[in-house]
Each structure stands twice: as structure tokens, then as C-alpha cells.
TORKOL-4160 file (C-alpha; in steps of 0.2 Angstrom, whole numbers, padded with zeros to 4 digits, m for minus):
313
<pt num="1" X="0429" Y="0971" Z="m0378"/>
<pt num="2" X="0428" Y="0977" Z="m0359"/>
<pt num="3" X="0416" Y="0968" Z="m0348"/>
<pt num="4" X="0405" Y="0981" Z="m0338"/>
<pt num="5" X="0407" Y="0982" Z="m0320"/>
<pt num="6" X="0391" Y="0981" Z="m0310"/>
<pt num="7" X="0388" Y="0995" Z="m0299"/>
<pt num="8" X="0388" Y="0985" Z="m0282"/>
<pt num="9" X="0383" Y="1000" Z="m0270"/>
<pt num="10" X="0366" Y="1003" Z="m0277"/>
<pt num="11" X="0364" Y="0983" Z="m0277"/>
<pt num="12" X="0368" Y="0985" Z="m0258"/>
<pt num="13" X="0357" Y="1001" Z="m0254"/>
<pt num="14" X="0341" Y="0991" Z="m0263"/>
<pt num="15" X="0344" Y="0976" Z="m0251"/>
<pt num="16" X="0347" Y="0988" Z="m0236"/>
<pt num="17" X="0331" Y="0996" Z="m0240"/>
<pt num="18" X="0322" Y="0980" Z="m0244"/>
<pt num="19" X="0326" Y="0973" Z="m0228"/>
<pt num="20" X="0323" Y="0989" Z="m0218"/>
<pt num="21" X="0305" Y="0990" Z="m0226"/>
<pt num="22" X="0303" Y="0973" Z="m0220"/>
<pt num="23" X="0309" Y="0975" Z="m0202"/>
<pt num="24" X="0297" Y="0990" Z="m0200"/>
<pt num="25" X="0284" Y="0983" Z="m0207"/>
<pt num="26" X="0287" Y="0966" Z="m0196"/>
<pt num="27" X="0288" Y="0980" Z="m0181"/>
<pt num="28" X="0271" Y="0989" Z="m0186"/>
<pt num="29" X="0262" Y="0972" Z="m0187"/>
<pt num="30" X="0269" Y="0968" Z="m0170"/>
<pt num="31" X="0264" Y="0982" Z="m0165"/>
<pt num="32" X="0248" Y="0983" Z="m0171"/>
<pt num="33" X="0244" Y="0965" Z="m0164"/>
<pt num="34" X="0251" Y="0970" Z="m0146"/>
<pt num="35" X="0239" Y="0982" Z="m0147"/>
<pt num="36" X="0225" Y="0971" Z="m0147"/>
<pt num="37" X="0232" Y="0960" Z="m0134"/>
<pt num="38" X="0226" Y="0959" Z="m0115"/>
<pt num="39" X="0241" Y="0964" Z="m0108"/>
<pt num="40" X="0242" Y="0981" Z="m0116"/>
<pt num="41" X="0224" Y="0986" Z="m0114"/>
<pt num="42" X="0223" Y="0982" Z="m0096"/>
<pt num="43" X="0242" Y="0992" Z="m0095"/>
<pt num="44" X="0233" Y="1005" Z="m0102"/>
<pt num="45" X="0220" Y="1005" Z="m0086"/>
<pt num="46" X="0235" Y="1004" Z="m0076"/>
<pt num="47" X="0235" Y="0988" Z="m0071"/>
<pt num="48" X="0252" Y="0981" Z="m0065"/>
<pt num="49" X="0260" Y="0964" Z="m0075"/>
<pt num="50" X="0254" Y="0955" Z="m0057"/>
<pt num="51" X="0238" Y="0960" Z="m0059"/>
<pt num="52" X="0235" Y="0958" Z="m0078"/>
<pt num="53" X="0242" Y="0942" Z="m0076"/>
<pt num="54" X="0228" Y="0936" Z="m0064"/>
<pt num="55" X="0215" Y="0945" Z="m0072"/>
<pt num="56" X="0222" Y="0933" Z="m0090"/>
<pt num="57" X="0213" Y="0919" Z="m0079"/>
<pt num="58" X="0197" Y="0924" Z="m0081"/>
<pt num="59" X="0187" Y="0920" Z="m0099"/>
<pt num="60" X="0189" Y="0932" Z="m0112"/>
<pt num="61" X="0170" Y="0937" Z="m0111"/>
<pt num="62" X="0174" Y="0943" Z="m0093"/>
<pt num="63" X="0190" Y="0951" Z="m0098"/>
<pt num="64" X="0180" Y="0963" Z="m0111"/>
<pt num="65" X="0168" Y="0967" Z="m0098"/>
<pt num="66" X="0181" Y="0973" Z="m0086"/>
<pt num="67" X="0189" Y="0982" Z="m0099"/>
<pt num="68" X="0175" Y="0992" Z="m0101"/>
<pt num="69" X="0176" Y="1001" Z="m0084"/>
<pt num="70" X="0190" Y="1010" Z="m0074"/>
<pt num="71" X="0203" Y="1001" Z="m0066"/>
<pt num="72" X="0196" Y="0989" Z="m0051"/>
<pt num="73" X="0209" Y="0991" Z="m0037"/>
<pt num="74" X="0202" Y="0977" Z="m0028"/>
<pt num="75" X="0200" Y="0965" Z="m0044"/>
<pt num="76" X="0215" Y="0956" Z="m0044"/>
<pt num="77" X="0215" Y="0951" Z="m0026"/>
<pt num="78" X="0197" Y="0946" Z="m0026"/>
<pt num="79" X="0202" Y="0931" Z="m0040"/>
<pt num="80" X="0217" Y="0925" Z="m0031"/>
<pt num="81" X="0206" Y="0920" Z="m0017"/>
<pt num="82" X="0203" Y="0902" Z="m0012"/>
<pt num="83" X="0185" Y="0900" Z="m0016"/>
<pt num="84" X="0184" Y="0912" Z="m0030"/>
<pt num="85" X="0170" Y="0909" Z="m0044"/>
<pt num="86" X="0170" Y="0920" Z="m0060"/>
<pt num="87" X="0151" Y="0920" Z="m0060"/>
<pt num="88" X="0151" Y="0929" Z="m0044"/>
<pt num="89" X="0164" Y="0943" Z="m0049"/>
<pt num="90" X="0154" Y="0958" Z="m0051"/>
<pt num="91" X="0145" Y="0954" Z="m0035"/>
<pt num="92" X="0158" Y="0951" Z="m0025"/>
<pt num="93" X="0166" Y="0968" Z="m0031"/>
<pt num="94" X="0147" Y="0976" Z="m0026"/>
<pt num="95" X="0148" Y="0968" Z="m0010"/>
<pt num="96" X="0165" Y="0973" Z="m0007"/>
<pt num="97" X="0162" Y="0991" Z="m0010"/>
<pt num="98" X="0147" Y="0991" Z="0003"/>
<pt num="99" X="0157" Y="0982" Z="0015"/>
<pt num="100" X="0175" Y="0987" Z="0016"/>
<pt num="101" X="0178" Y="0982" Z="0033"/>
<pt num="102" X="0176" Y="0964" Z="0030"/>
<pt num="103" X="0190" Y="0952" Z="0025"/>
<pt num="104" X="0190" Y="0946" Z="0006"/>
<pt num="105" X="0190" Y="0928" Z="0011"/>
<pt num="106" X="0173" Y="0931" Z="0022"/>
<pt num="107" X="0165" Y="0943" Z="0007"/>
<pt num="108" X="0169" Y="0926" Z="m0007"/>
<pt num="109" X="0161" Y="0914" Z="0005"/>
<pt num="110" X="0146" Y="0925" Z="0010"/>
<pt num="111" X="0142" Y="0930" Z="m0008"/>
<pt num="112" X="0144" Y="0910" Z="m0013"/>
<pt num="113" X="0133" Y="0905" Z="m0001"/>
<pt num="114" X="0120" Y="0918" Z="m0006"/>
<pt num="115" X="0121" Y="0926" Z="0013"/>
<pt num="116" X="0121" Y="0943" Z="0006"/>
<pt num="117" X="0104" Y="0941" Z="0002"/>
<pt num="118" X="0092" Y="0945" Z="0014"/>
<pt num="119" X="0087" Y="0925" Z="0021"/>
<pt num="120" X="0071" Y="0919" Z="0015"/>
<pt num="121" X="0073" Y="0931" Z="m0002"/>
<pt num="122" X="0077" Y="0924" Z="m0018"/>
<pt num="123" X="0073" Y="0905" Z="m0012"/>
<pt num="124" X="0077" Y="0891" Z="m0025"/>
<pt num="125" X="0069" Y="0872" Z="m0022"/>
<pt num="126" X="0082" Y="0861" Z="m0016"/>
<pt num="127" X="0089" Y="0850" Z="m0029"/>
<pt num="128" X="0083" Y="0831" Z="m0021"/>
<pt num="129" X="0092" Y="0822" Z="m0034"/>
<pt num="130" X="0108" Y="0826" Z="m0026"/>
<pt num="131" X="0103" Y="0814" Z="m0012"/>
<pt num="132" X="0113" Y="0814" Z="0005"/>
<pt num="133" X="0120" Y="0830" Z="m0003"/>
<pt num="134" X="0106" Y="0840" Z="m0004"/>
<pt num="135" X="0105" Y="0857" Z="0001"/>
<pt num="136" X="0092" Y="0866" Z="0013"/>
<pt num="137" X="0094" Y="0882" Z="0022"/>
<pt num="138" X="0086" Y="0899" Z="0022"/>
<pt num="139" X="0088" Y="0900" Z="0005"/>
<pt num="140" X="0085" Y="0881" Z="m0001"/>
<pt num="141" X="0068" Y="0874" Z="0001"/>
<pt num="142" X="0057" Y="0858" Z="0002"/>
<pt num="143" X="0042" Y="0856" Z="m0006"/>
<pt num="144" X="0027" Y="0851" Z="0011"/>
<pt num="145" X="0024" Y="0837" Z="0000"/>
<pt num="146" X="0044" Y="0831" Z="0001"/>
<pt num="147" X="0046" Y="0814" Z="0011"/>
<pt num="148" X="0062" Y="0806" Z="0012"/>
<pt num="149" X="0064" Y="0788" Z="0004"/>
<pt num="150" X="0065" Y="0775" Z="0018"/>
<pt num="151" X="0060" Y="0785" Z="0035"/>
<pt num="152" X="0058" Y="0770" Z="0050"/>
<pt num="153" X="0059" Y="0772" Z="0068"/>
<pt num="154" X="0073" Y="0774" Z="0077"/>
<pt num="155" X="0076" Y="0760" Z="0092"/>
<pt num="156" X="0076" Y="0767" Z="0109"/>
<pt num="157" X="0093" Y="0760" Z="0111"/>
<pt num="158" X="0099" Y="0775" Z="0100"/>
<pt num="159" X="0086" Y="0786" Z="0103"/>
<pt num="160" X="0076" Y="0797" Z="0115"/>
<pt num="161" X="0055" Y="0796" Z="0114"/>
<pt num="162" X="0049" Y="0792" Z="0096"/>
<pt num="163" X="0061" Y="0797" Z="0085"/>
<pt num="164" X="0062" Y="0795" Z="0066"/>
<pt num="165" X="0077" Y="0796" Z="0053"/>
<pt num="166" X="0080" Y="0788" Z="0036"/>
<pt num="167" X="0088" Y="0770" Z="0035"/>
<pt num="168" X="0104" Y="0775" Z="0029"/>
<pt num="169" X="0106" Y="0788" Z="0042"/>
<pt num="170" X="0101" Y="0776" Z="0057"/>
<pt num="171" X="0115" Y="0762" Z="0050"/>
<pt num="172" X="0130" Y="0776" Z="0050"/>
<pt num="173" X="0125" Y="0783" Z="0067"/>
<pt num="174" X="0124" Y="0765" Z="0073"/>
<pt num="175" X="0141" Y="0762" Z="0067"/>
<pt num="176" X="0147" Y="0780" Z="0076"/>
<pt num="177" X="0137" Y="0775" Z="0092"/>
<pt num="178" X="0145" Y="0759" Z="0093"/>
<pt num="179" X="0164" Y="0766" Z="0089"/>
<pt num="180" X="0159" Y="0779" Z="0102"/>
<pt num="181" X="0154" Y="0765" Z="0115"/>
<pt num="182" X="0169" Y="0755" Z="0115"/>
<pt num="183" X="0177" Y="0772" Z="0125"/>
<pt num="184" X="0164" Y="0771" Z="0136"/>
<pt num="185" X="0154" Y="0785" Z="0127"/>
<pt num="186" X="0135" Y="0786" Z="0123"/>
<pt num="187" X="0128" Y="0796" Z="0109"/>
<pt num="188" X="0110" Y="0796" Z="0108"/>
<pt num="189" X="0097" Y="0805" Z="0094"/>
<pt num="190" X="0088" Y="0818" Z="0103"/>
<pt num="191" X="0077" Y="0822" Z="0086"/>
<pt num="192" X="0078" Y="0814" Z="0069"/>
<pt num="193" X="0067" Y="0816" Z="0053"/>
<pt num="194" X="0053" Y="0831" Z="0055"/>
<pt num="195" X="0039" Y="0831" Z="0042"/>
<pt num="196" X="0037" Y="0849" Z="0036"/>
<pt num="197" X="0018" Y="0851" Z="0047"/>
<pt num="198" X="0030" Y="0845" Z="0061"/>
<pt num="199" X="0042" Y="0861" Z="0059"/>
<pt num="200" X="0027" Y="0873" Z="0054"/>
<pt num="201" X="0020" Y="0869" Z="0073"/>
<pt num="202" X="0036" Y="0871" Z="0079"/>
<pt num="203" X="0042" Y="0887" Z="0071"/>
<pt num="204" X="0024" Y="0894" Z="0074"/>
<pt num="205" X="0028" Y="0890" Z="0095"/>
<pt num="206" X="0045" Y="0898" Z="0092"/>
<pt num="207" X="0039" Y="0913" Z="0083"/>
<pt num="208" X="0026" Y="0916" Z="0097"/>
<pt num="209" X="0039" Y="0916" Z="0110"/>
<pt num="210" X="0052" Y="0926" Z="0103"/>
<pt num="211" X="0045" Y="0935" Z="0086"/>
<pt num="212" X="0052" Y="0932" Z="0069"/>
<pt num="213" X="0068" Y="0937" Z="0072"/>
<pt num="214" X="0072" Y="0927" Z="0087"/>
<pt num="215" X="0066" Y="0912" Z="0081"/>
<pt num="216" X="0075" Y="0914" Z="0065"/>
<pt num="217" X="0092" Y="0914" Z="0073"/>
<pt num="218" X="0090" Y="0896" Z="0079"/>
<pt num="219" X="0074" Y="0887" Z="0071"/>
<pt num="220" X="0072" Y="0885" Z="0053"/>
<pt num="221" X="0055" Y="0890" Z="0044"/>
<pt num="222" X="0044" Y="0877" Z="0038"/>
<pt num="223" X="0051" Y="0869" Z="0021"/>
<pt num="224" X="0069" Y="0875" Z="0027"/>
<pt num="225" X="0074" Y="0861" Z="0039"/>
<pt num="226" X="0087" Y="0849" Z="0037"/>
<pt num="227" X="0077" Y="0839" Z="0048"/>
<pt num="228" X="0063" Y="0836" Z="0035"/>
<pt num="229" X="0078" Y="0829" Z="0023"/>
<pt num="230" X="0081" Y="0815" Z="0035"/>
<pt num="231" X="0098" Y="0817" Z="0034"/>
<pt num="232" X="0100" Y="0828" Z="0051"/>
<pt num="233" X="0100" Y="0822" Z="0068"/>
<pt num="234" X="0102" Y="0831" Z="0084"/>
<pt num="235" X="0114" Y="0820" Z="0096"/>
<pt num="236" X="0113" Y="0823" Z="0115"/>
<pt num="237" X="0121" Y="0810" Z="0130"/>
<pt num="238" X="0114" Y="0806" Z="0146"/>
<pt num="239" X="0115" Y="0820" Z="0159"/>
<pt num="240" X="0118" Y="0836" Z="0147"/>
<pt num="241" X="0109" Y="0848" Z="0138"/>
<pt num="242" X="0109" Y="0854" Z="0121"/>
<pt num="243" X="0118" Y="0871" Z="0128"/>
<pt num="244" X="0129" Y="0861" Z="0137"/>
<pt num="245" X="0133" Y="0846" Z="0123"/>
<pt num="246" X="0150" Y="0854" Z="0120"/>
<pt num="247" X="0156" Y="0855" Z="0137"/>
<pt num="248" X="0155" Y="0832" Z="0135"/>
<pt num="249" X="0169" Y="0821" Z="0130"/>
<pt num="250" X="0154" Y="0814" Z="0117"/>
<pt num="251" X="0156" Y="0831" Z="0108"/>
<pt num="252" X="0175" Y="0831" Z="0108"/>
<pt num="253" X="0174" Y="0814" Z="0102"/>
<pt num="254" X="0162" Y="0818" Z="0088"/>
<pt num="255" X="0172" Y="0834" Z="0084"/>
<pt num="256" X="0188" Y="0821" Z="0081"/>
<pt num="257" X="0178" Y="0806" Z="0074"/>
<pt num="258" X="0161" Y="0811" Z="0066"/>
<pt num="259" X="0168" Y="0815" Z="0049"/>
<pt num="260" X="0174" Y="0796" Z="0046"/>
<pt num="261" X="0157" Y="0790" Z="0049"/>
<pt num="262" X="0149" Y="0805" Z="0035"/>
<pt num="263" X="0144" Y="0817" Z="0048"/>
<pt num="264" X="0147" Y="0834" Z="0050"/>
<pt num="265" X="0143" Y="0848" Z="0063"/>
<pt num="266" X="0131" Y="0857" Z="0053"/>
<pt num="267" X="0130" Y="0876" Z="0062"/>
<pt num="268" X="0149" Y="0877" Z="0068"/>
<pt num="269" X="0153" Y="0890" Z="0080"/>
<pt num="270" X="0158" Y="0910" Z="0072"/>
<pt num="271" X="0151" Y="0905" Z="0055"/>
<pt num="272" X="0133" Y="0912" Z="0057"/>
<pt num="273" X="0136" Y="0922" Z="0045"/>
<pt num="274" X="0135" Y="0909" Z="0033"/>
<pt num="275" X="0124" Y="0897" Z="0038"/>
<pt num="276" X="0110" Y="0910" Z="0047"/>
<pt num="277" X="0109" Y="0899" Z="0062"/>
<pt num="278" X="0117" Y="0902" Z="0081"/>
<pt num="279" X="0130" Y="0888" Z="0085"/>
<pt num="280" X="0123" Y="0872" Z="0088"/>
<pt num="281" X="0136" Y="0859" Z="0093"/>
<pt num="282" X="0123" Y="0846" Z="0094"/>
<pt num="283" X="0117" Y="0846" Z="0077"/>
<pt num="284" X="0124" Y="0834" Z="0064"/>
<pt num="285" X="0122" Y="0831" Z="0045"/>
<pt num="286" X="0125" Y="0818" Z="0035"/>
<pt num="287" X="0134" Y="0821" Z="0019"/>
<pt num="288" X="0144" Y="0805" Z="0018"/>
<pt num="289" X="0162" Y="0800" Z="0021"/>
<pt num="290" X="0172" Y="0808" Z="0007"/>
<pt num="291" X="0162" Y="0824" Z="0006"/>
<pt num="292" X="0161" Y="0825" Z="0028"/>
<pt num="293" X="0181" Y="0822" Z="0026"/>
<pt num="294" X="0185" Y="0836" Z="0015"/>
<pt num="295" X="0172" Y="0849" Z="0026"/>
<pt num="296" X="0182" Y="0842" Z="0040"/>
<pt num="297" X="0200" Y="0844" Z="0032"/>
<pt num="298" X="0195" Y="0861" Z="0023"/>
<pt num="299" X="0187" Y="0868" Z="0040"/>
<pt num="300" X="0173" Y="0876" Z="0031"/>
<pt num="301" X="0154" Y="0874" Z="0031"/>
<pt num="302" X="0140" Y="0863" Z="0021"/>
<pt num="303" X="0136" Y="0878" Z="0013"/>
<pt num="304" X="0153" Y="0883" Z="0006"/>
<pt num="305" X="0156" Y="0866" Z="0000"/>
<pt num="306" X="0140" Y="0865" Z="m0010"/>
<pt num="307" X="0142" Y="0881" Z="m0019"/>
<pt num="308" X="0161" Y="0877" Z="m0022"/>
<pt num="309" X="0161" Y="0859" Z="m0025"/>
<pt num="310" X="0144" Y="0853" Z="m0030"/>
<pt num="311" X="0134" Y="0869" Z="m0037"/>
<pt num="312" X="0149" Y="0875" Z="m0048"/>
<pt num="313" X="0152" Y="0858" Z="m0058"/>
């Protein structure tokens, strides 16, 4: 009896068909999966591979928001800025659209510190639990009842007239003043702690003389003065006035060494658009050695430091 021969051709065709079905099905599944990816969806909005890579650094929630809009040309460039904060993305974009003449890094800084808003608008209560890192400016205020701990009289050997400051600041200032003295330089406290009521009197005088706009350019409204924290001191030396202090050797020394003792120049030159105040070469603020060193190294204001490294935690 003859054995039946298995018809190999139909069998092979069947195997090939099965393989083809599997391959096609796999590709269909992969295509469907790819069409659901952010890479595909963003590419459909004409974002480039480089832009997509940057956009994917954002949270899924934020990317989903972006997918509902037309392509934002400046988006990728904003995301890669050094002090970019995702929570401020929409504000960055809106502010950029209104101020396209400004540099992106300036826009990031302005929005981060809240300087895109009118001064003294949308104010918040200062977080006094931050201790030496408390932020008080035109957007953060102290109650009229706030008095820092450890307010003491500054000795006449370190200060002009009847000045007060906190024990902590006086101790650190004394260390700094002694170090400067070793180089035949003299540092003196010209103004230290100011109670709310005293700042109220000062501001009223300035407003009467220069009007609100003029007074706001160089003086804090009551409750918004760093001097009320007990952490700010105006430094001067013999024979120099405030507006000429930056021409002294004492200022040059402070510029290079103040951070080593925890102090920073609070209102630097060319930073009015962030701090809200004209340049004050005499106004120093105690923030602690770590923060002061970082601020000095990065070349940023305390407002920027607080927004990115303190408030953003």
C-alpha cells in the first residue's frame, strides 16, 4: 500500500499567511500605540524632534494642556531656561507675548519673582517661619504687630546714633566688621531694625516730598520693609554718604567678602526690574552663609533665590 505524500506547498502557504497576519497585526498595534504617544501627537502640531524632547520634560498634565493648543513657537526655548518653573509656564508665555523685546531669561526671572504684577498688588503674608530666609518686598508683607526675636541696641562702636538690630545679625556683622578692620577698613551700621510705625512715618515723609511714585522707587511702604525683619542693615563708613558708598574701599571689600559672613547686597545695580528698588550700595541683608554664597555665585537677587530655591521646594 502506497503512503500518502503530504502536500507541502499548501502547508507552507498557511504558515506564511499566519506569519503575515501576525506581522501585520503587530504593526497595526504598534502604529496605534505610537499614535497615542506624545511624540506622535506633538509632531502633528509641527513640533520638531528637539522641541518634543524638551516638551517631554514637563508633566503629563501640562503636556495634555499643550496638545489642546496650536503650536507655541517659543515653548521649547522657555522650557530650557535655567530657572524655569513649570507652574509658571502659562504666565511666561503670556508675558512674552506682551513683551517680545525682553530676553527670555529676564522674562523667567520677572515672572518667578512676581514682578510682572503691579507692585503692592496681590500681596501675600510673609512666611516668618523661614527665619533668616524670610522674604519681604513689594509683594510679601509683615503684619504691623510683627517684631523679630532678639532685638537689641547696637553699640556705638559698631553703629551711628541709636540703632537696633537682632542679636544674630549684630553677632555676624561684628565678625565681618572685625575682619574688615584687619585691613584698615571701617564698617558702621547706619540703620538697622525699624518697627512698623517708624517705617510708616518715614514713608509718609517721602511720599509728601516726592509723591507715591517717587517714594516707591527707593522706600518701602509700611509692612513691606526688610528693616522690620531685623535682618537688614544699612552699612556706611566714615566720610562717605549713601550715594557714594560704592566708591569706597569698604564697599569693594564687602562686594568680595560679605557672603562669607552671610550677608548679600540686597538691591544690586541694574536689578530694579526684579527688586522694585533703585540700586542701594549700602543696603545689606543677612540670609546665612549658605544662601549668601549661592546667591553670590549665581549672580542673582534674593527674590530670585527665594522663588526658585525656597518657595519651589
